[in-house]
Structure formats: C-alpha cells, structure tokens
DSSP file (Angstrom, degrees, kcal/mol; ACC not computed):
  #  RESIDUE AA STRUCTURE BP1 BP2  ACC     N-H-->O    O-->H-N    N-H-->O    O-->H-N    TCO  KAPPA ALPHA  PHI   PSI    X-CA   Y-CA   Z-CA
    1    1 A X    >         0   0    0      0, 0.0     3,-0.6     0, 0.0    26,-0.0   0.000 360.0 360.0 360.0 -33.1    0.7    3.0  -10.0
    2    2 A X  T 3   +     0   0    0      1,-0.2    22,-0.0    21,-0.0    60,-0.0   0.743 360.0  42.4 -70.5 -21.1   -0.1    5.1   -6.9
    3    3 A X  T 3  S+     0   0    0      2,-0.1    -1,-0.2    66,-0.0    66,-0.1   0.466  86.0 116.8-103.5  -2.6    0.7    8.3   -8.8
    4    4 A X  S <  S-     0   0    0     -3,-0.6    63,-0.0     1,-0.1    58,-0.0  -0.389  80.7 -94.5 -65.0 139.6   -1.1    7.3  -12.1
    5    5 A X        -     0   0    0      1,-0.1     2,-0.4    -2,-0.1    63,-0.2  -0.305  43.7-120.4 -57.2 136.0   -4.0    9.6  -12.9
    6    6 A X        +     0   0    0     61,-0.2     2,-0.4    -3,-0.1    -1,-0.1  -0.657  33.0 177.0 -85.7 129.3   -7.2    8.1  -11.7
    7    7 A X        -     0   0    0     -2,-0.4     2,-0.7     2,-0.0    62,-0.0  -0.983  19.3-147.5-130.8 120.6  -10.0    7.4  -14.1
    8    8 A X        -     0   0    0     -2,-0.4     2,-0.6     7,-0.0    -2,-0.0  -0.787  16.7-177.3 -90.0 119.4  -13.1    5.7  -12.9
    9    9 A X    >   -     0   0    0     -2,-0.7     3,-0.8     1,-0.1     6,-0.1  -0.940   8.5-175.6-120.0 107.6  -14.6    3.5  -15.6
   10   10 A X  T 3   +     0   0    0     -2,-0.6    -1,-0.1     1,-0.2     5,-0.1   0.479  68.0  83.6 -83.5  -2.9  -17.8    1.9  -14.5
   11   11 A X  T 3  S+     0   0    0      3,-0.0     2,-0.3     2,-0.0    -1,-0.2   0.695  74.9  82.2 -78.1 -15.3  -18.3   -0.3  -17.6
   12   12 A X  S X  S-     0   0    0     -3,-0.8     3,-1.2     1,-0.1    -3,-0.0  -0.689  79.3-135.4 -88.7 142.8  -16.0   -3.0  -16.2
   13   13 A X  T 3  S+     0   0    0     -2,-0.3    -1,-0.1     1,-0.3    -3,-0.0   0.801 102.7  56.8 -67.0 -29.0  -17.6   -5.5  -13.8
   14   14 A X  T 3  S+     0   0    0      2,-0.0     2,-0.5    -3,-0.0    -1,-0.3   0.533  84.6  97.8 -83.2  -4.1  -14.7   -5.4  -11.4
   15   15 A X    <   +     0   0    0     -3,-1.2     2,-0.3    -6,-0.1    -7,-0.0  -0.736  49.6 151.0 -85.4 125.7  -15.0   -1.6  -11.0
   16   16 A X    >   -     0   0    0     -2,-0.5     3,-1.8     0, 0.0     2,-0.4  -0.945  55.2 -75.7-146.9 166.4  -16.9   -0.7   -7.9
   17   17 A X  T 3  S+     0   0    0     -2,-0.3    -2,-0.0     1,-0.3     0, 0.0  -0.521 120.0  24.9 -67.1 120.7  -17.0    2.1   -5.4
   18   18 A X  T >> S+     0   0    0     -2,-0.4     4,-1.5     3,-0.0     3,-0.7   0.441  76.0 126.4 103.5   2.3  -14.0    1.7   -3.1
   19   19 A X  H <>  +     0   0    0     -3,-1.8     4,-2.5     1,-0.2     5,-0.2   0.811  69.0  66.3 -62.3 -26.7  -11.8   -0.2   -5.5
   20   20 A X  H 3> S+     0   0    0     -4,-0.2     4,-2.1     1,-0.2    -1,-0.2   0.908 101.2  47.0 -58.4 -43.1   -9.1    2.5   -4.8
   21   21 A X  H <> S+     0   0    0     -3,-0.7     4,-2.5     2,-0.2    -1,-0.2   0.884 110.1  52.6 -68.5 -38.1   -8.8    1.3   -1.2
   22   22 A X  H  X S+     0   0    0     -4,-1.5     4,-2.6     1,-0.2    -2,-0.2   0.906 109.8  49.6 -62.4 -41.0   -8.6   -2.3   -2.3
   23   23 A X  H  X S+     0   0    0     -4,-2.5     4,-2.9     2,-0.2     5,-0.2   0.907 109.8  50.6 -64.9 -41.7   -5.8   -1.4   -4.7
   24   24 A X  H  X S+     0   0    0     -4,-2.1     4,-2.4     2,-0.2     5,-0.2   0.934 112.1  46.8 -61.4 -46.2   -4.0    0.5   -1.9
   25   25 A X  H  X S+     0   0    0     -4,-2.5     4,-1.9     2,-0.2    -2,-0.2   0.930 114.6  47.7 -61.3 -45.1   -4.2   -2.5    0.4
   26   26 A X  H  X S+     0   0    0     -4,-2.6     4,-2.2     2,-0.2    -2,-0.2   0.933 112.8  46.9 -62.9 -47.6   -3.1   -4.9   -2.3
   27   27 A X  H  X S+     0   0    0     -4,-2.9     4,-2.5     1,-0.2    -1,-0.2   0.919 115.4  45.1 -62.5 -44.2   -0.1   -2.7   -3.4
   28   28 A X  H  X S+     0   0    0     -4,-2.4     4,-2.5    -5,-0.2    -1,-0.2   0.749 108.0  57.9 -76.8 -22.1    1.1   -2.2    0.2
   29   29 A X  H  X S+     0   0    0     -4,-1.9     4,-2.3    -5,-0.2    -1,-0.2   0.941 111.8  42.0 -65.8 -47.2    0.6   -5.8    1.1
   30   30 A X  H  X S+     0   0    0     -4,-2.2     4,-2.8     2,-0.2     5,-0.3   0.918 115.1  50.8 -63.6 -42.9    3.0   -6.7   -1.7
   31   31 A X  H  X S+     0   0    0     -4,-2.5     4,-2.5     1,-0.2    -2,-0.2   0.924 111.6  47.3 -61.3 -45.3    5.3   -3.9   -0.8
   32   32 A X  H  X S+     0   0    0     -4,-2.5     4,-2.1     2,-0.2    -1,-0.2   0.909 113.4  48.1 -62.9 -42.9    5.4   -4.9    2.9
   33   33 A X  H  X S+     0   0    0     -4,-2.3     4,-2.1     2,-0.2    -2,-0.2   0.943 115.0  44.0 -63.0 -48.6    6.1   -8.6    2.0
   34   34 A X  H  X S+     0   0    0     -4,-2.8     4,-2.1     2,-0.2    -2,-0.2   0.854 111.0  55.0 -67.6 -34.7    8.9   -7.8   -0.4
   35   35 A X  H  X S+     0   0    0     -4,-2.5     4,-2.3    -5,-0.3    -1,-0.2   0.923 110.9  45.2 -62.5 -44.5   10.4   -5.2    1.9
   36   36 A X  H  < S+     0   0    0     -4,-2.1    -2,-0.2     1,-0.2    -1,-0.2   0.861 111.0  53.4 -68.2 -35.0   10.6   -7.9    4.7
   37   37 A X  H  < S+     0   0    0     -4,-2.1     3,-0.4     1,-0.2    -1,-0.2   0.867 113.4  43.5 -66.4 -35.2   11.9  -10.4    2.2
   38   38 A X  H  < S+     0   0    0     -4,-2.1     2,-0.3     1,-0.2    -2,-0.2   0.859 130.3  24.3 -77.4 -36.1   14.7   -8.0    1.2
   39   39 A X    ><  +     0   0    0     -4,-2.3     3,-1.5    -5,-0.2    -1,-0.2  -0.607  70.0 164.0-128.5  71.0   15.5   -6.9    4.8
   40   40 A X  T 3  S+     0   0    0     -3,-0.4    -1,-0.1     1,-0.3    -3,-0.1   0.698  73.4  54.5 -67.4 -18.6   14.4   -9.7    7.1
   41   41 A X  T 3  S+     0   0    0      2,-0.1    -1,-0.3     3,-0.0     2,-0.1   0.392  78.7 120.6 -96.5   4.8   16.3   -8.6   10.1
   42   42 A X  S <  S-     0   0    0     -3,-1.5     2,-0.1    -6,-0.2    -3,-0.0  -0.400  70.9-107.7 -69.6 143.9   14.8   -5.0   10.2
   43   43 A X     >  -     0   0    0      1,-0.1     4,-2.5    -2,-0.1     5,-0.2  -0.411  23.5-121.8 -68.7 147.0   13.0   -4.1   13.4
   44   44 A X  H  > S+     0   0    0      1,-0.2     4,-2.9     2,-0.2     5,-0.2   0.889 111.1  55.6 -58.4 -40.8    9.2   -3.9   13.1
   45   45 A X  H  > S+     0   0    0      2,-0.2     4,-2.2     1,-0.2    -1,-0.2   0.901 110.5  44.5 -62.6 -40.6    9.2   -0.2   14.2
   46   46 A X  H  > S+     0   0    0      2,-0.2     4,-2.7     1,-0.2     5,-0.2   0.929 113.4  51.4 -66.9 -44.7   11.6    0.8   11.4
   47   47 A X  H  X S+     0   0    0     -4,-2.5     4,-2.2     1,-0.2    -2,-0.2   0.943 112.9  44.7 -54.8 -51.1    9.8   -1.2    8.9
   48   48 A X  H  X S+     0   0    0     -4,-2.9     4,-2.4     1,-0.2    -1,-0.2   0.889 113.2  50.2 -65.7 -40.7    6.4    0.4    9.8
   49   49 A X  H  X S+     0   0    0     -4,-2.2     4,-2.4    -5,-0.2    -1,-0.2   0.914 111.0  48.8 -64.2 -43.1    7.9    3.9    9.9
   50   50 A X  H  X S+     0   0    0     -4,-2.7     4,-2.1     2,-0.2    -2,-0.2   0.929 113.2  46.7 -63.7 -45.3    9.5    3.6    6.5
   51   51 A X  H  X S+     0   0    0     -4,-2.2     4,-2.4    -5,-0.2    -1,-0.2   0.906 113.0  49.3 -64.9 -41.3    6.4    2.2    4.8
   52   52 A X  H  X S+     0   0    0     -4,-2.4     4,-2.8     2,-0.2    -1,-0.2   0.883 108.7  52.5 -67.1 -37.2    4.2    4.9    6.4
   53   53 A X  H  X S+     0   0    0     -4,-2.4     4,-2.6     2,-0.2    -1,-0.2   0.929 110.5  48.9 -61.2 -43.6    6.6    7.6    5.3
   54   54 A X  H  X S+     0   0    0     -4,-2.1     4,-2.5     2,-0.2    -2,-0.2   0.912 110.8  50.6 -60.9 -42.7    6.4    6.2    1.7
   55   55 A X  H  X S+     0   0    0     -4,-2.4     4,-2.0     2,-0.2    -2,-0.2   0.927 111.7  47.1 -61.9 -45.5    2.5    6.2    2.0
   56   56 A X  H  X S+     0   0    0     -4,-2.8     4,-2.5     1,-0.2    -2,-0.2   0.914 111.8  51.2 -62.3 -43.0    2.4    9.8    3.2
   57   57 A X  H  X S+     0   0    0     -4,-2.6     4,-2.7     1,-0.2    -2,-0.2   0.908 109.3  49.3 -63.1 -42.0    4.8   10.9    0.4
   58   58 A X  H  X S+     0   0    0     -4,-2.5     4,-2.2     1,-0.2    -1,-0.2   0.893 112.0  49.1 -65.9 -36.8    2.8    9.2   -2.3
   59   59 A X  H  X S+     0   0    0     -4,-2.0     4,-1.7     2,-0.2    -2,-0.2   0.914 112.1  47.9 -67.4 -41.7   -0.4   10.8   -1.0
   60   60 A X  H  X S+     0   0    0     -4,-2.5     4,-2.5     1,-0.2    -2,-0.2   0.921 112.3  49.7 -63.5 -43.6    1.3   14.3   -0.9
   61   61 A X  H  X S+     0   0    0     -4,-2.7     4,-2.2     1,-0.2    -2,-0.2   0.874 106.0  56.5 -64.3 -37.3    2.6   13.8   -4.4
   62   62 A X  H  X>S+     0   0    0     -4,-2.2     5,-0.6     1,-0.2     4,-0.5   0.915 112.0  43.2 -58.6 -41.4   -0.9   12.7   -5.7
   63   63 A X  H ><5S+     0   0    0     -4,-1.7     3,-0.6     1,-0.2    -2,-0.2   0.911 116.6  45.9 -69.9 -43.1   -2.2   16.0   -4.4
   64   64 A X  H 3<5S+     0   0    0     -4,-2.5    -2,-0.2     1,-0.2    -1,-0.2   0.739 102.9  62.3 -76.9 -23.9    0.7   18.2   -5.7
   65   65 A X  H 3<5S-     0   0    0     -4,-2.2    -1,-0.2    -5,-0.2    -2,-0.2   0.688  87.1-147.9 -78.6 -17.4    0.9   16.7   -9.2
   66   66 A X  T <<5 +     0   0    0     -3,-0.6    -3,-0.1    -4,-0.5    -2,-0.1   0.911  52.2 133.5  51.9  50.1   -2.7   17.8  -10.1
   67   67 A X  S   <S-     0   0    0     -5,-0.6   -61,-0.2     2,-0.3    -1,-0.1  -0.031  88.5 -75.0-119.4  29.9   -3.2   14.8  -12.4
   68   68 A X  S    S+     0   0    0      1,-0.4     2,-0.3   -63,-0.2    -5,-0.1   0.425 104.1 103.9  96.1  -1.6   -6.7   13.7  -11.3
   69   69 A X        -     0   0    0     -7,-0.4    -1,-0.4   -66,-0.1     2,-0.3  -0.819  50.2-162.8-110.0 153.3   -5.7   12.1   -8.0
   70   70 A X        -     0   0    0     -2,-0.3     2,-0.4    -3,-0.1    -7,-0.1  -0.926  27.4 -98.0-134.6 160.8   -6.2   13.6   -4.6
   71   71 A X        +     0   0    0     -2,-0.3     2,-0.4   -11,-0.1     3,-0.1  -0.632  42.0 179.7 -78.9 127.1   -4.8   13.1   -1.1
   72   72 A X    >>  -     0   0    0     -2,-0.4     4,-1.0     1,-0.1     3,-0.6  -0.997  29.4-147.6-132.0 133.0   -7.1   11.0    1.1
   73   73 A X  H 3> S+     0   0    0     -2,-0.4     4,-1.6     1,-0.2     3,-0.2   0.826 100.2  60.8 -67.9 -30.1   -6.5   10.1    4.7
   74   74 A X  H 3> S+     0   0    0      1,-0.2     4,-2.5     2,-0.2    -1,-0.2   0.778  96.9  60.8 -68.3 -24.9   -8.3    6.7    4.2
   75   75 A X  H <> S+     0   0    0     -3,-0.6     4,-2.5     2,-0.2    -1,-0.2   0.895 103.5  49.9 -65.0 -38.9   -5.8    5.8    1.6
   76   76 A X  H  X S+     0   0    0     -4,-1.0     4,-2.4    -3,-0.2    -2,-0.2   0.884 109.9  50.5 -67.3 -37.8   -3.1    6.1    4.2
   77   77 A X  H  X S+     0   0    0     -4,-1.6     4,-2.4     2,-0.2    -2,-0.2   0.928 111.2  48.3 -63.3 -44.6   -5.2    3.9    6.5
   78   78 A X  H  X S+     0   0    0     -4,-2.5     4,-2.5     1,-0.2    -2,-0.2   0.889 110.8  51.9 -62.4 -39.0   -5.5    1.3    3.7
   79   79 A X  H  X S+     0   0    0     -4,-2.5     4,-2.5     2,-0.2    -2,-0.2   0.914 109.9  48.6 -62.7 -43.5   -1.7    1.6    3.1
   80   80 A X  H  X S+     0   0    0     -4,-2.4     4,-2.3     2,-0.2    -2,-0.2   0.901 111.5  49.4 -65.2 -40.9   -1.0    0.9    6.7
   81   81 A X  H  X S+     0   0    0     -4,-2.4     4,-2.4     2,-0.2    -2,-0.2   0.923 112.3  48.4 -63.4 -43.8   -3.4   -2.1    6.7
   82   82 A X  H  X S+     0   0    0     -4,-2.5     4,-2.6     2,-0.2    -2,-0.2   0.902 110.1  51.9 -61.8 -41.7   -1.7   -3.5    3.6
   83   83 A X  H  X S+     0   0    0     -4,-2.5     4,-2.2     1,-0.2    -1,-0.2   0.917 110.9  47.2 -60.9 -45.1    1.7   -3.0    5.1
   84   84 A X  H  X S+     0   0    0     -4,-2.3     4,-2.5     2,-0.2    -1,-0.2   0.881 111.3  51.6 -65.9 -38.6    0.7   -4.9    8.3
   85   85 A X  H  X S+     0   0    0     -4,-2.4     4,-3.0     2,-0.2     5,-0.2   0.922 109.7  49.7 -62.8 -43.9   -0.9   -7.7    6.1
   86   86 A X  H  X S+     0   0    0     -4,-2.6     4,-2.2     2,-0.2    -2,-0.2   0.900 111.8  48.5 -61.3 -41.2    2.4   -8.0    4.1
   87   87 A X  H  X S+     0   0    0     -4,-2.2     4,-2.4     2,-0.2    -2,-0.2   0.934 113.7  46.4 -63.0 -47.4    4.4   -8.2    7.3
   88   88 A X  H  X S+     0   0    0     -4,-2.5     4,-2.5     2,-0.2     5,-0.2   0.919 112.1  50.0 -63.2 -45.5    2.1  -10.8    8.8
   89   89 A X  H  X S+     0   0    0     -4,-3.0     4,-2.6     1,-0.2    -1,-0.2   0.898 110.9  50.5 -61.6 -40.7    2.1  -12.9    5.6
   90   90 A X  H  X S+     0   0    0     -4,-2.2     4,-2.8    -5,-0.2     5,-0.2   0.941 110.7  48.3 -62.3 -46.9    5.9  -12.8    5.4
   91   91 A X  H  X S+     0   0    0     -4,-2.4     4,-2.3     1,-0.2    -2,-0.2   0.903 114.2  46.0 -61.9 -41.9    6.2  -13.9    9.1
   92   92 A X  H  X S+     0   0    0     -4,-2.5     4,-2.4     2,-0.2     5,-0.2   0.914 112.6  51.4 -65.4 -43.0    3.7  -16.8    8.5
   93   93 A X  H  X S+     0   0    0     -4,-2.6     4,-2.4    -5,-0.2     5,-0.3   0.927 112.9  44.5 -60.2 -47.7    5.5  -17.8    5.3
   94   94 A X  H  X S+     0   0    0     -4,-2.8     4,-2.1     1,-0.2    -1,-0.2   0.917 114.3  49.4 -65.0 -43.8    8.9  -17.9    6.9
   95   95 A X  H  < S+     0   0    0     -4,-2.3    -1,-0.2    -5,-0.2    -2,-0.2   0.884 116.7  41.6 -63.5 -38.8    7.6  -19.7   10.0
   96   96 A X  H  < S+     0   0    0     -4,-2.4    -2,-0.2    -5,-0.2    -1,-0.2   0.875 127.0  27.2 -78.6 -38.5    5.9  -22.3    7.8
   97   97 A X  H  <        0   0    0     -4,-2.4    -3,-0.2    -5,-0.2    -2,-0.2   0.576 360.0 360.0-106.5 -10.9    8.4  -22.9    5.1
   98   98 A X     <        0   0    0     -4,-2.1    -3,-0.2    -5,-0.3    -2,-0.1   0.411 360.0 360.0-127.3 360.0   11.8  -22.2    6.7
C-alpha cells in the first residue's frame, strides 16, 4: 500500500488534505503492533531501528519507482509516530490482558 501510485480523489467525503499522513500513521501503528506481537522480547532500540529502516526504504522506493508517489520527510515522521503508537498499544495490551 505504501508503494501504490497515489491518486487524490476529492469526491469522497473521507478524502482530505493530509490523509496521506493519517494513512502512514495507521499502517505503521499496525506494523509496530504486529512486529511486537511476533517478536515480544526484542529490545526497543532494535525494534525502532528496523521499523525506521523500513520507513526510509519505502520512501526511497516511492521516489525511485516514478509511479506518482514522492519521497517526503514528513511521511517518515508519520511512520515513526505510528511505530511508537503501535509499540505503546502493544505494551498496554499485554499489561492489561496478560
């Protein structure tokens, strides 16, 4: 989904300026949560580095593929925020239910 060509369609009510950043946060929140669920004993620093490397790679690929997407530094910030949210949600979930 991160590499899919971007098409802005304003006819839908849920389309607004900045929805790209919301999507980045959402995708990386899920990714961070699932990553922690798969590898619960990983150190936070390794977790964060792996997710950020993935975020940088997807942004570079968006730029290099020339399919209507471009590299934006704010996307990486949104990815990092999503990753941290996923980590936090996982920790709260484990603490509360296990």
